[in-house]
C-alpha positions in Angstrom: 88.8 117.8 97.6 87.0 115.9 100.3 85.8 112.4 99.9 82.9 111.0 102.0 83.5 107.6 103.4 81.1 104.7 103.9 79.8 104.2 107.5 80.9 100.6 107.4 84.6 101.8 107.0 84.2 104.0 110.1 82.9 101.0 112.0 85.9 98.9 110.9 88.3 101.5 112.2 86.3 101.7 115.5 86.6 97.8 115.7 90.4 98.0 115.2 90.7 100.7 117.7 88.5 98.9 120.2 85.9 101.6 120.8 83.5 104.0 119.2 84.6 107.4 118.1 82.7 110.6 119.3 79.6 111.3 117.2 80.9 114.7 116.0 84.1 113.0 114.7 82.1 110.2 113.1 79.8 112.7 111.3 82.8 114.7 110.1 84.6 111.5 108.8 81.5 110.3 107.1 81.2 113.7 105.3 84.8 114.5 104.5 87.0 111.6 105.8 89.7 113.9 107.1 90.4 117.6 106.4 91.3 120.5 108.8 89.8 121.6 112.0 90.5 124.4 114.4 91.3 123.7 118.1 93.7 125.1 120.8 94.4 128.2 118.7 95.9 126.0 116.0 95.0 124.3 112.7 94.9 120.5 112.8 94.8 117.8 110.2 92.2 115.1 111.0 93.4 111.5 110.4 91.0 109.8 108.0 89.7 106.2 108.2 91.3 103.8 105.7 89.3 103.7 102.5 90.3 100.8 100.1 87.5 101.4 97.5 90.0 102.7 94.8 93.6 103.5 94.4 93.2 107.3 94.8 91.3 106.9 98.0 93.8 104.3 99.3 96.6 106.8 98.7 94.7 109.7 100.4 93.9 107.6 103.5 97.3 106.0 104.0 97.8 108.0 107.2 94.6 106.7 108.7 93.5 106.9 112.2 94.4 103.3 113.2 97.8 103.6 111.7 98.7 107.0 113.3 97.3 105.8 116.7 99.5 102.7 116.5 102.5 104.9 115.6 101.8 107.3 118.5 101.4 104.5 121.0 104.7 103.0 120.0 106.4 106.3 120.9 106.3 105.4 124.6 105.1 108.9 125.6 101.6 108.6 124.3 98.8 108.4 126.9 97.8 104.7 127.4 94.7 103.7 125.5 94.3 107.1 123.8 93.4 107.5 120.2 95.2 110.0 118.0 92.6 111.9 115.8 94.6 114.8 114.4 98.0 116.4 114.2 99.3 119.9 113.9 102.6 119.1 111.9 104.6 119.9 115.0 104.4 116.5 116.7 101.4 117.3 118.9 98.1 115.4 118.6 94.5 115.9 119.4 93.5 112.8 121.3 90.6 111.0 122.8 91.3 109.0 126.0 89.9 105.6 126.9 86.4 105.9 128.4 86.0 109.6 127.2 84.5 111.4 124.2 86.3 114.7 125.2 88.9 115.9 122.8 92.2 116.8 124.4 95.4 118.5 123.1 98.5 116.4 123.8 101.8 118.1 123.9 104.5 115.7 122.5 107.3 117.6 124.4 105.9 117.5 127.9 103.3 114.7 127.7 100.8 117.0 129.2 97.2 117.2 128.0 94.3 119.7 128.3 90.7 119.6 127.1 90.0 121.6 123.9 87.0 122.6 121.9 87.1 121.5 118.4 85.5 123.5 115.6 84.4 120.6 113.3 83.4 122.8 110.4 
């Protein structure tokens, strides 16, 4: 079951990430705070923003966008300044690079990226 999230929590995540998220992603997070999307002929799990309003929401958002981005950046291969917004369960990410609102597929094995169209649902 999807949980909406307060806009203030999206703003807090953006503050921690150091930039605004694309509007389509912000709308989706506000409505569902995570969930699945389709892109690059694959299914992806969107990272939510952390929601500390109750224990259940804290548990459901433990893999939040700020934490997952920090983990990806620590890997050494991740594109500098990029934000990880979703994963496919195989190590690959959907990312947004610094200075862009375009979503890209990032291949964890090669480090290569390519623009993708996301079906936000």
